[in-house]
DSSP file (Angstrom, degrees, kcal/mol; ACC not computed):
  #  RESIDUE AA STRUCTURE BP1 BP2  ACC     N-H-->O    O-->H-N    N-H-->O    O-->H-N    TCO  KAPPA ALPHA  PHI   PSI    X-CA   Y-CA   Z-CA
    1    1 A M              0   0    0      0, 0.0     2,-0.0     0, 0.0     0, 0.0   0.000 360.0 360.0 360.0 128.9   26.8  -29.9    5.5
    2    2 A T     >  -     0   0    0      1,-0.1     4,-2.3     4,-0.0     5,-0.2  -0.276 360.0-109.4 -79.5 167.8   24.0  -32.4    5.3
    3    3 A T  H  > S+     0   0    0      1,-0.2     4,-2.6     2,-0.2     5,-0.1   0.884 120.0  53.9 -62.5 -38.8   21.1  -32.7    7.6
    4    4 A L  H  > S+     0   0    0      2,-0.2     4,-2.5     1,-0.2    -1,-0.2   0.896 108.1  49.3 -63.7 -41.0   22.6  -35.9    9.1
    5    5 A Q  H  > S+     0   0    0      2,-0.2     4,-2.5     1,-0.2    -2,-0.2   0.918 111.9  48.2 -64.8 -42.9   25.9  -34.2    9.8
    6    6 A R  H  X S+     0   0    0     -4,-2.3     4,-2.6     2,-0.2    -2,-0.2   0.911 111.1  51.8 -61.7 -41.9   24.1  -31.3   11.5
    7    7 A F  H  X S+     0   0    0     -4,-2.6     4,-2.4     1,-0.2    -2,-0.2   0.938 111.3  46.3 -59.0 -48.1   22.1  -33.8   13.5
    8    8 A C  H  X S+     0   0    0     -4,-2.5     4,-2.4     1,-0.2    -1,-0.2   0.880 111.9  51.3 -64.8 -38.2   25.2  -35.6   14.6
    9    9 A D  H  X S+     0   0    0     -4,-2.5     4,-1.8     2,-0.2    -1,-0.2   0.913 110.7  48.6 -64.7 -42.5   27.0  -32.3   15.5
   10   10 A D  H  X S+     0   0    0     -4,-2.6     4,-1.6     2,-0.2    -2,-0.2   0.920 113.5  45.8 -63.6 -43.8   24.0  -31.2   17.6
   11   11 A V  H  X S+     0   0    0     -4,-2.4     4,-3.1     1,-0.2    -1,-0.2   0.902 110.1  54.5 -65.3 -40.3   23.8  -34.5   19.5
   12   12 A A  H  < S+     0   0    0     -4,-2.4    -1,-0.2     1,-0.2    -2,-0.2   0.839 106.2  52.8 -64.0 -32.5   27.6  -34.5   20.0
   13   13 A R  H  < S+     0   0    0     -4,-1.8    -1,-0.2    -5,-0.1    -2,-0.2   0.877 112.7  44.2 -68.8 -37.0   27.3  -31.0   21.6
   14   14 A I  H  < S+     0   0    0     -4,-1.6    -2,-0.2     1,-0.3    -3,-0.1   0.965 135.1  14.4 -71.5 -51.9   24.6  -32.3   24.0
   15   15 A F  S  < S-     0   0    0     -4,-3.1    -1,-0.3    -5,-0.1    18,-0.1  -0.897  89.2-139.3-123.7  99.1   26.5  -35.5   24.8
   16   16 A P    >   -     0   0    0      0, 0.0     3,-2.7     0, 0.0    16,-0.3  -0.135  26.7-106.9 -56.9 155.2   30.1  -35.3   23.7
   17   17 A P  T 3  S+     0   0    0      0, 0.0    15,-0.1     0, 0.0    -4,-0.0   0.767 119.1  65.1 -55.6 -27.2   31.6  -38.5   22.1
   18   18 A V  T 3  S+     0   0    0      1,-0.2     2,-2.2    13,-0.1    -3,-0.0   0.571  75.0 101.4 -72.6  -5.5   33.7  -39.1   25.2
   19   19 A A    <   +     0   0    0     -3,-2.7    13,-2.4    -4,-0.1     2,-0.3  -0.509  53.0 161.3 -81.9  77.2   30.4  -39.6   27.1
   20   20 A A  E     -A   31   0A   0     -2,-2.2    11,-0.3    11,-0.2     3,-0.1  -0.766  35.4-161.4 -99.6 144.3   30.5  -43.4   27.1
   21   21 A V  E     -     0   0A   0      9,-2.9     2,-0.3    -2,-0.3    10,-0.1   0.477  67.8 -56.5 -99.1  -4.9   28.5  -45.5   29.4
   22   22 A G  E     -A   30   0A   0      8,-0.7     8,-3.8    60,-0.1     2,-0.4  -0.962  66.3 -62.7 157.5-169.8   30.7  -48.6   29.0
   23   23 A D  E     -A   29   0A   0     -2,-0.3     5,-0.1     6,-0.3    -3,-0.0  -0.864  39.3-124.2-112.2 144.3   32.1  -51.0   26.4
   24   24 A E    >   -     0   0    0      4,-3.4     3,-1.7    -2,-0.4    -1,-0.1  -0.159  43.2 -92.1 -68.8 174.8   30.3  -53.3   24.1
   25   25 A I  T 3  S+     0   0    0      1,-0.3    -1,-0.1     2,-0.1    -2,-0.0   0.862 129.5  51.4 -60.0 -36.7   31.2  -57.0   24.2
   26   26 A D  T 3  S-     0   0    0      2,-0.1    -1,-0.3     1,-0.0    -2,-0.0   0.340 124.1-103.0 -86.0   8.2   33.8  -56.4   21.4
   27   27 A G  S <  S+     0   0    0     -3,-1.7    -2,-0.1     1,-0.3    -1,-0.0   0.383  75.9 137.8  91.7  -4.5   35.4  -53.6   23.4
   28   28 A I        -     0   0    0      1,-0.1    -4,-3.4    -5,-0.1    -1,-0.3  -0.605  61.6-108.4 -76.6 132.5   33.9  -50.7   21.4
   29   29 A P  E     -A   23   0A   0      0, 0.0     2,-0.7     0, 0.0    -6,-0.3  -0.345  25.1-136.9 -62.7 138.5   32.8  -47.8   23.7
   30   30 A L  E     -A   22   0A   0     -8,-3.8    -9,-2.9    -6,-0.1    -8,-0.7  -0.875  20.6-142.3 -97.3 114.0   29.0  -47.5   23.9
   31   31 A S  E  >  -A   20   0A   0     -2,-0.7     4,-2.3   -11,-0.3   -11,-0.2  -0.334  19.0-118.1 -74.5 158.6   28.1  -43.8   23.8
   32   32 A V  H  > S+     0   0    0    -13,-2.4     4,-2.7   -16,-0.3     5,-0.2   0.826 115.6  58.5 -64.0 -31.0   25.3  -42.4   25.9
   33   33 A I  H  > S+     0   0    0    -14,-0.3     4,-2.2     2,-0.2    -1,-0.2   0.943 108.6  43.5 -63.4 -48.3   23.5  -41.5   22.6
   34   34 A S  H  > S+     0   0    0      1,-0.2     4,-2.5     2,-0.2    -2,-0.2   0.899 113.6  52.7 -63.5 -40.2   23.4  -45.2   21.5
   35   35 A A  H  X S+     0   0    0     -4,-2.3     4,-1.2     2,-0.2    -2,-0.2   0.932 110.7  45.4 -63.2 -45.8   22.5  -46.3   25.0
   36   36 A L  H  <>S+     0   0    0     -4,-2.7     5,-2.7     1,-0.2    -1,-0.2   0.889 112.8  51.4 -64.9 -38.6   19.5  -44.0   25.2
   37   37 A T  H ><5S+     0   0    0     -4,-2.2     3,-1.9     1,-0.2    -1,-0.2   0.902 105.6  55.3 -65.6 -40.0   18.4  -44.9   21.7
   38   38 A R  H 3<5S+     0   0    0     -4,-2.5    -1,-0.2     1,-0.3    -2,-0.2   0.808 105.4  53.1 -62.4 -28.5   18.6  -48.6   22.6
   39   39 A L  T 3<5S-     0   0    0     -4,-1.2    -1,-0.3    -3,-0.2    -2,-0.2   0.406 123.1-108.0 -86.3   3.9   16.2  -47.9   25.4
   40   40 A G  T < 5S+     0   0    0     -3,-1.9     2,-0.3     1,-0.3    -3,-0.2   0.722  76.5 132.6  80.2  22.6   13.8  -46.3   23.0
   41   41 A L      < -     0   0    0     -5,-2.7    -1,-0.3    -6,-0.1    -2,-0.1  -0.811  60.8-120.7-108.8 148.2   14.5  -42.7   24.3
   42   42 A D     >  -     0   0    0     -2,-0.3     4,-2.7     1,-0.1     5,-0.3  -0.773  19.5-144.1 -82.8 122.1   15.2  -39.6   22.3
   43   43 A P  H  > S+     0   0    0      0, 0.0     4,-2.5     0, 0.0     5,-0.2   0.866  97.9  49.8 -57.8 -38.2   18.7  -38.3   23.4
   44   44 A W  H  > S+     0   0    0      2,-0.2     4,-2.6     1,-0.2     5,-0.2   0.941 113.1  44.7 -66.0 -46.8   17.6  -34.6   23.0
   45   45 A Q  H  > S+     0   0    0      1,-0.2     4,-2.6     2,-0.2    -1,-0.2   0.907 114.8  48.5 -64.7 -40.5   14.4  -35.0   25.0
   46   46 A E  H  X S+     0   0    0     -4,-2.7     4,-2.8     2,-0.2     5,-0.2   0.897 111.2  50.5 -68.0 -38.9   16.2  -37.1   27.7
   47   47 A A  H  X S+     0   0    0     -4,-2.5     4,-2.3    -5,-0.3    -2,-0.2   0.919 112.6  47.1 -63.2 -42.5   19.0  -34.5   27.9
   48   48 A G  H  X S+     0   0    0     -4,-2.6     4,-1.2     2,-0.2    -2,-0.2   0.908 113.3  48.3 -65.1 -40.9   16.5  -31.7   28.3
   49   49 A R  H  < S+     0   0    0     -4,-2.6     4,-0.5     1,-0.2     3,-0.3   0.931 113.9  46.0 -64.3 -45.5   14.5  -33.6   30.9
   50   50 A L  H >< S+     0   0    0     -4,-2.8     3,-1.0     1,-0.2    -1,-0.2   0.858 108.4  57.0 -66.6 -34.2   17.7  -34.5   32.9
   51   51 A S  H 3< S+     0   0    0     -4,-2.3    -1,-0.2     1,-0.2    -2,-0.2   0.804 102.6  55.7 -66.0 -28.0   18.9  -30.9   32.6
   52   52 A S  T 3< S+     0   0    0     -4,-1.2    -1,-0.2    -3,-0.3    -2,-0.2   0.615  97.7  80.6 -81.0 -10.6   15.7  -29.7   34.2
   53   53 A L  S <  S-     0   0    0     -3,-1.0     2,-0.0    -4,-0.5    -3,-0.0  -0.464  92.4 -92.7 -91.7 164.3   16.2  -31.9   37.3
   54   54 A S     >  -     0   0    0     -2,-0.1     4,-2.7     1,-0.1     5,-0.2  -0.336  43.1-106.9 -67.1 160.6   18.4  -31.3   40.3
   55   55 A N  H  > S+     0   0    0      1,-0.2     4,-2.4     2,-0.2     5,-0.2   0.917 118.9  47.4 -57.8 -46.9   21.8  -32.8   40.0
   56   56 A R  H  > S+     0   0    0      1,-0.2     4,-2.3     2,-0.2    -1,-0.2   0.925 114.1  46.0 -62.7 -46.6   21.1  -35.7   42.5
   57   57 A E  H  > S+     0   0    0      2,-0.2     4,-2.4     1,-0.2    -1,-0.2   0.886 112.2  51.2 -66.4 -39.3   17.8  -36.6   40.9
   58   58 A A  H  X S+     0   0    0     -4,-2.7     4,-2.6     2,-0.2     5,-0.3   0.917 110.4  49.6 -63.4 -43.3   19.3  -36.5   37.3
   59   59 A V  H  X S+     0   0    0     -4,-2.4     4,-2.6    -5,-0.2    -2,-0.2   0.938 111.8  48.7 -61.2 -46.5   22.1  -38.8   38.5
   60   60 A E  H  X S+     0   0    0     -4,-2.3     4,-2.0     2,-0.2    -2,-0.2   0.921 113.1  46.1 -60.6 -45.1   19.7  -41.2   40.0
   61   61 A Q  H  X S+     0   0    0     -4,-2.4     4,-1.8     1,-0.2    -1,-0.2   0.913 115.0  45.7 -67.8 -41.9   17.4  -41.4   37.0
   62   62 A L  H  X S+     0   0    0     -4,-2.6     4,-2.5     1,-0.2    -1,-0.2   0.883 110.0  55.6 -67.8 -36.0   20.3  -41.8   34.5
   63   63 A A  H  X S+     0   0    0     -4,-2.6     4,-2.5    -5,-0.3    -2,-0.2   0.901 106.3  50.9 -61.4 -41.4   21.9  -44.4   36.7
   64   64 A R  H  X S+     0   0    0     -4,-2.0     4,-1.3     2,-0.2    -1,-0.2   0.904 110.7  49.4 -61.8 -40.9   18.7  -46.4   36.6
   65   65 A L  H  X S+     0   0    0     -4,-1.8     4,-0.5     2,-0.2     3,-0.2   0.918 111.0  48.8 -65.3 -41.9   18.7  -46.2   32.8
   66   66 A I  H >< S+     0   0    0     -4,-2.5     3,-1.1     1,-0.2    -2,-0.2   0.902 109.5  52.4 -64.2 -40.6   22.3  -47.3   32.6
   67   67 A A  H 3< S+     0   0    0     -4,-2.5     7,-0.3     1,-0.2    -1,-0.2   0.790 106.8  54.5 -65.8 -26.8   21.6  -50.2   34.9
   68   68 A E  H 3< S+     0   0    0     -4,-1.3    -1,-0.2    -3,-0.2    -2,-0.2   0.550  77.7 125.0 -83.4  -7.9   18.7  -51.3   32.6
   69   69 A L    X<  -     0   0    0     -3,-1.1     3,-1.2    -4,-0.5     2,-0.2  -0.287  64.4-122.8 -59.0 127.4   20.8  -51.4   29.5
   70   70 A P  T 3  S+     0   0    0      0, 0.0    -1,-0.1     0, 0.0     3,-0.1  -0.498  92.9  18.1 -69.9 138.2   20.5  -54.8   27.8
   71   71 A G  T 3  S+     0   0    0     -2,-0.2     2,-0.5     1,-0.1    -2,-0.1   0.273 108.6  87.2  87.7 -11.6   23.8  -56.6   27.3
   72   72 A L    <   -     0   0    0     -3,-1.2     2,-0.8    -6,-0.1    -1,-0.1  -0.960  61.7-158.5-121.6 114.5   25.7  -54.4   29.9
   73   73 A F        +     0   0    0     -2,-0.5    -6,-0.1    -3,-0.1    -5,-0.1  -0.827  21.7 166.9 -93.0 116.0   25.6  -55.6   33.4
   74   74 A R        -     0   0    0     -2,-0.8    -2,-0.1    -7,-0.3    -5,-0.0  -0.994  34.1-128.7-128.1 124.1   26.4  -52.6   35.7
   75   75 A P     >  -     0   0    0      0, 0.0     4,-2.4     0, 0.0     3,-0.2  -0.392  32.8-111.5 -62.7 154.0   25.8  -52.7   39.4
   76   76 A L  H  > S+     0   0    0      1,-0.2     4,-2.2     2,-0.2     5,-0.1   0.839 116.6  56.0 -61.4 -34.2   23.8  -49.6   40.5
   77   77 A D  H  > S+     0   0    0      2,-0.2     4,-1.7     1,-0.2    -1,-0.2   0.924 110.6  44.2 -63.6 -43.8   26.8  -48.1   42.3
   78   78 A E  H  > S+     0   0    0     -3,-0.2     4,-2.1     1,-0.2    -2,-0.2   0.880 111.8  53.4 -67.8 -37.8   28.9  -48.2   39.2
   79   79 A A  H  X S+     0   0    0     -4,-2.4     4,-2.8     1,-0.2    -2,-0.2   0.869 106.4  54.0 -63.4 -36.3   26.0  -46.9   37.1
   80   80 A R  H  X S+     0   0    0     -4,-2.2     4,-2.7     2,-0.2    -2,-0.2   0.904 107.0  50.7 -64.8 -40.8   25.7  -43.9   39.5
   81   81 A E  H  X S+     0   0    0     -4,-1.7     4,-1.8     2,-0.2    -2,-0.2   0.923 113.4  44.6 -63.2 -43.2   29.4  -43.1   39.1
   82   82 A I  H  X S+     0   0    0     -4,-2.1     4,-2.3     1,-0.2    -2,-0.2   0.935 114.3  49.8 -64.4 -45.9   29.0  -43.1   35.3
   83   83 A A  H  X S+     0   0    0     -4,-2.8     4,-2.9     1,-0.2     5,-0.2   0.885 107.6  54.0 -61.8 -39.7   25.8  -41.1   35.5
   84   84 A D  H  X S+     0   0    0     -4,-2.7     4,-1.3     1,-0.2    -1,-0.2   0.910 110.2  47.0 -62.4 -42.1   27.4  -38.5   37.8
   85   85 A R  H  < S+     0   0    0     -4,-1.8     4,-0.4     1,-0.2    -1,-0.2   0.901 115.3  46.1 -64.7 -41.3   30.2  -38.0   35.2
   86   86 A L  H >X S+     0   0    0     -4,-2.3     3,-1.4     1,-0.2     4,-0.5   0.887 106.6  56.5 -72.3 -38.5   27.7  -37.7   32.3
   87   87 A I  H >< S+     0   0    0     -4,-2.9     3,-1.2     1,-0.3    -1,-0.2   0.838  98.5  62.9 -63.1 -31.7   25.3  -35.4   34.1
   88   88 A Q  T 3< S+     0   0    0     -4,-1.3    -1,-0.3     1,-0.2     6,-0.2   0.730  97.3  59.1 -64.2 -20.1   28.2  -32.9   34.6
   89   89 A L  T <4 S+     0   0    0     -3,-1.4    -1,-0.2    -4,-0.4    -2,-0.2   0.676  86.1  97.3 -80.7 -18.2   28.4  -32.7   30.8
   90   90 A L  S XX S-     0   0    0     -3,-1.2     3,-1.9    -4,-0.5     4,-1.1  -0.423  90.1 -95.8 -73.4 145.5   24.8  -31.4   30.5
   91   91 A P  T 34 S+     0   0    0      0, 0.0    -1,-0.1     0, 0.0    -2,-0.1  -0.361 110.3  19.1 -58.5 133.6   24.2  -27.7   30.3
   92   92 A G  T 34 S+     0   0    0     -4,-0.1     5,-0.2    -3,-0.1    -4,-0.1   0.311 114.0  72.3  90.1  -9.6   23.4  -26.2   33.7
   93   93 A H  T <4 S+     0   0    0     -3,-1.9    -5,-0.1    -6,-0.2    -4,-0.1   0.732  93.6  46.4-107.8 -29.5   24.9  -29.0   35.7
   94   94 A G  S  < S+     0   0    0     -4,-1.1     2,-0.3    -6,-0.2    -6,-0.1   0.602 112.8  52.4 -88.3 -11.4   28.6  -28.6   35.2
   95   95 A T  S    S-     0   0    0      5,-0.0     2,-0.6     2,-0.0     3,-0.0  -0.782  95.7 -93.5-121.4 165.0   28.6  -24.9   35.9
   96   96 A D    >   -     0   0    0     -2,-0.3     3,-1.1     1,-0.2     4,-0.4  -0.686  30.0-150.4 -78.7 120.7   27.3  -22.6   38.6
   97   97 A R  G >  S+     0   0    0     -2,-0.6     3,-1.1     1,-0.3    -1,-0.2   0.802  93.0  62.1 -64.2 -29.3   23.9  -21.5   37.5
   98   98 A R  G 3  S+     0   0    0      1,-0.2    -1,-0.3    -3,-0.0     4,-0.1   0.772  95.7  60.3 -69.6 -23.6   24.2  -18.2   39.3
   99   99 A S  G <  S+     0   0    0     -3,-1.1    -1,-0.2     2,-0.1    -2,-0.2   0.606  80.4 101.3 -79.8 -10.4   27.2  -17.2   37.2
  100  100 A T  S <  S-     0   0    0     -3,-1.1     2,-0.1    -4,-0.4    -3,-0.0  -0.627  81.1-120.1 -75.1 123.1   25.1  -17.4   34.0
  101  101 A P        -     0   0    0      0, 0.0     2,-0.5     0, 0.0    -2,-0.1  -0.414  23.1-142.1 -67.3 137.1   24.1  -13.8   33.0
  102  102 A Q        -     0   0    0     -2,-0.1     2,-0.5    -4,-0.1    -4,-0.0  -0.853   6.1-145.5-102.0 132.7   20.4  -13.3   32.9
  103  103 A V        -     0   0    0     -2,-0.5     2,-0.5     2,-0.0     0, 0.0  -0.860  15.9-170.4 -99.6 125.1   18.9  -11.1   30.1
  104  104 A Q        -     0   0    0     -2,-0.5    -2,-0.0     2,-0.0     0, 0.0  -0.964  14.1-147.1-118.1 132.4   15.9   -9.0   31.1
  105  105 A I        -     0   0    0     -2,-0.5     2,-0.1     1,-0.0    -2,-0.0  -0.860  26.1-125.0 -96.5 119.5   13.8   -7.1   28.6
  106  106 A P        -     0   0    0      0, 0.0     2,-0.2     0, 0.0    -1,-0.0  -0.374  22.5-125.6 -67.5 140.5   12.5   -3.9   30.2
  107  107 A A        -     0   0    0      1,-0.1     3,-0.1    -2,-0.1     0, 0.0  -0.557  25.2-108.7 -82.6 148.6    8.7   -3.5   30.0
  108  108 A L        -     0   0    0     -2,-0.2    -1,-0.1     1,-0.1     5,-0.0  -0.494  38.1-105.4 -71.7 144.9    7.2   -0.4   28.5
  109  109 A P     >  -     0   0    0      0, 0.0     4,-2.2     0, 0.0     3,-0.3  -0.315  34.0-107.3 -64.4 158.2    5.6    2.0   31.0
  110  110 A R  H  > S+     0   0    0      1,-0.2     4,-2.1     2,-0.2     5,-0.2   0.852 119.4  54.6 -58.5 -38.0    1.8    2.0   30.9
  111  111 A T  H  > S+     0   0    0      1,-0.2     4,-2.1     2,-0.2    -1,-0.2   0.901 108.6  48.9 -66.3 -37.6    1.6    5.4   29.2
  112  112 A S  H  > S+     0   0    0     -3,-0.3     4,-2.4     2,-0.2    -2,-0.2   0.896 109.5  52.2 -66.4 -39.5    3.8    4.1   26.4
  113  113 A Q  H  X S+     0   0    0     -4,-2.2     4,-2.2     1,-0.2    -2,-0.2   0.897 108.8  51.0 -62.3 -39.2    1.7    1.0   26.0
  114  114 A L  H  X S+     0   0    0     -4,-2.1     4,-2.3     2,-0.2    -2,-0.2   0.914 110.4  48.6 -64.1 -43.6   -1.4    3.2   25.7
  115  115 A W  H  X S+     0   0    0     -4,-2.1     4,-2.5     2,-0.2    -2,-0.2   0.897 110.6  50.3 -64.7 -40.7    0.3    5.4   23.0
  116  116 A V  H  X S+     0   0    0     -4,-2.4     4,-2.3     2,-0.2    -1,-0.2   0.919 111.0  49.3 -63.2 -42.7    1.4    2.3   21.1
  117  117 A A  H  X S+     0   0    0     -4,-2.2     4,-2.2     1,-0.2    -2,-0.2   0.900 111.4  49.4 -63.6 -41.0   -2.2    0.9   21.2
  118  118 A C  H  X S+     0   0    0     -4,-2.3     4,-2.6     2,-0.2    -2,-0.2   0.909 110.9  49.6 -64.5 -42.4   -3.6    4.2   20.0
  119  119 A L  H  X S+     0   0    0     -4,-2.5     4,-2.4     2,-0.2    -2,-0.2   0.901 111.0  48.9 -64.0 -42.0   -1.2    4.4   17.1
  120  120 A V  H  X S+     0   0    0     -4,-2.3     4,-2.2     2,-0.2    -1,-0.2   0.923 112.9  47.9 -62.9 -44.3   -2.0    0.9   16.0
  121  121 A L  H  X S+     0   0    0     -4,-2.2     4,-2.2     2,-0.2    -2,-0.2   0.905 112.0  49.2 -62.7 -42.7   -5.7    1.6   16.2
  122  122 A A  H  X S+     0   0    0     -4,-2.6     4,-2.5     1,-0.2    -2,-0.2   0.913 110.9  50.2 -64.1 -42.6   -5.3    4.9   14.3
  123  123 A A  H  X S+     0   0    0     -4,-2.4     4,-2.4     1,-0.2    -1,-0.2   0.899 109.8  50.8 -62.3 -40.5   -3.3    3.1   11.6
  124  124 A A  H  X S+     0   0    0     -4,-2.2     4,-2.3     2,-0.2    -1,-0.2   0.902 110.4  49.5 -64.9 -40.6   -5.9    0.4   11.2
  125  125 A V  H  X S+     0   0    0     -4,-2.2     4,-2.7     2,-0.2    -2,-0.2   0.926 111.9  48.3 -63.9 -44.8   -8.7    3.0   10.8
  126  126 A L  H  X S+     0   0    0     -4,-2.5     4,-2.4     2,-0.2    -2,-0.2   0.913 112.3  48.0 -63.4 -42.8   -6.7    4.9    8.2
  127  127 A V  H  X S+     0   0    0     -4,-2.4     4,-2.5     2,-0.2    -1,-0.2   0.919 113.4  48.6 -64.6 -42.8   -5.9    1.7    6.2
  128  128 A S  H  X S+     0   0    0     -4,-2.3     4,-2.0     2,-0.2     6,-0.2   0.919 112.2  48.1 -62.1 -44.8   -9.6    0.6    6.4
  129  129 A A  H  <>S+     0   0    0     -4,-2.7     5,-2.2     1,-0.2     6,-0.8   0.900 112.5  49.3 -64.0 -40.3  -10.8    4.0    5.3
  130  130 A F  H ><5S+     0   0    0     -4,-2.4     9,-1.2     1,-0.2     3,-0.9   0.928 112.7  46.8 -64.5 -45.7   -8.3    4.1    2.4
  131  131 A L  H 3<5S+     0   0    0     -4,-2.5    -1,-0.2     1,-0.2    -2,-0.2   0.806 113.3  48.1 -69.5 -29.7   -9.3    0.6    1.2
  132  132 A H  T 3<5S-     0   0    0     -4,-2.0    -1,-0.2    -5,-0.2    -2,-0.2   0.396 113.7-114.1 -93.1   3.0  -13.0    1.2    1.4
  133  133 A G  T < 5S+     0   0    0     -3,-0.9    -3,-0.2    -4,-0.4     5,-0.1   0.700  75.9 131.0  77.6  19.9  -12.8    4.6   -0.5
  134  134 A W      < +     0   0    0     -5,-2.2    -4,-0.2    -6,-0.2    -5,-0.1   0.564  60.0  72.4 -81.3  -6.7  -13.9    6.8    2.4
  135  135 A L  S >  S-     0   0    0     -6,-0.8     3,-1.9    -5,-0.2     6,-0.2  -0.839  89.9-123.2-104.7 147.0  -10.9    9.1    1.8
  136  136 A P  T 3  S+     0   0    0      0, 0.0    -1,-0.1     0, 0.0    -6,-0.0   0.699 113.0  44.4 -63.2 -18.0  -10.9   11.3   -1.3
  137  137 A F  T 3  S+     0   0    0      5,-0.1    -3,-0.1     3,-0.0    -7,-0.0   0.101  92.3 117.9-111.0  21.3   -7.6    9.8   -2.5
  138  138 A G  S X  S-     0   0    0     -3,-1.9     3,-1.0    -5,-0.1    -7,-0.1  -0.112  82.7 -92.2 -81.7-177.9   -8.6    6.2   -1.9
  139  139 A I  T 3  S+     0   0    0     -9,-1.2    -8,-0.1     1,-0.2    -1,-0.1   0.846 122.0  52.8 -64.6 -37.1   -9.0    3.3   -4.3
  140  140 A G  T 3  S+     0   0    0    -10,-0.4    -1,-0.2    -5,-0.1    -9,-0.1   0.511  85.3 105.2 -82.2  -4.1  -12.7    3.9   -4.9
  141  141 A S    <         0   0    0     -3,-1.0    -7,-0.0    -6,-0.2    -8,-0.0  -0.507 360.0 360.0 -80.3 149.5  -12.4    7.6   -5.8
  142  142 A P              0   0    0      0, 0.0    -1,-0.1     0, 0.0    -5,-0.1   0.452 360.0 360.0 -71.2 360.0  -12.8    8.7   -9.4
């Protein structure tokens, strides 16, 4: 698989091909990826930015972008409907965020952290002593 194919697959996962914002003059569907690119925006960055916003704010911002598209006249209400459909495709907007399992890494107790620090320090001292010949079996010994 080439880099370009991987790129297209990744973008298609973020905005599936069915994510069209409208039709071109010749009737060909205009994908949200092409629309964002025409506006000079990176589709990945824009998807990440929109995913971090509340649903309402993401819909409003994407609707404004759709309404600004050159060559496609969309009233703001129609752009909002399209944006609402597209925002539901983004990770974290189409599903309930509370249902996503959260992974927590348990922290080491303070006594364990102290022991780990002591072991690392002791290992560093031994390696230094070995390399500088301070041990009878080190590199510098006869």
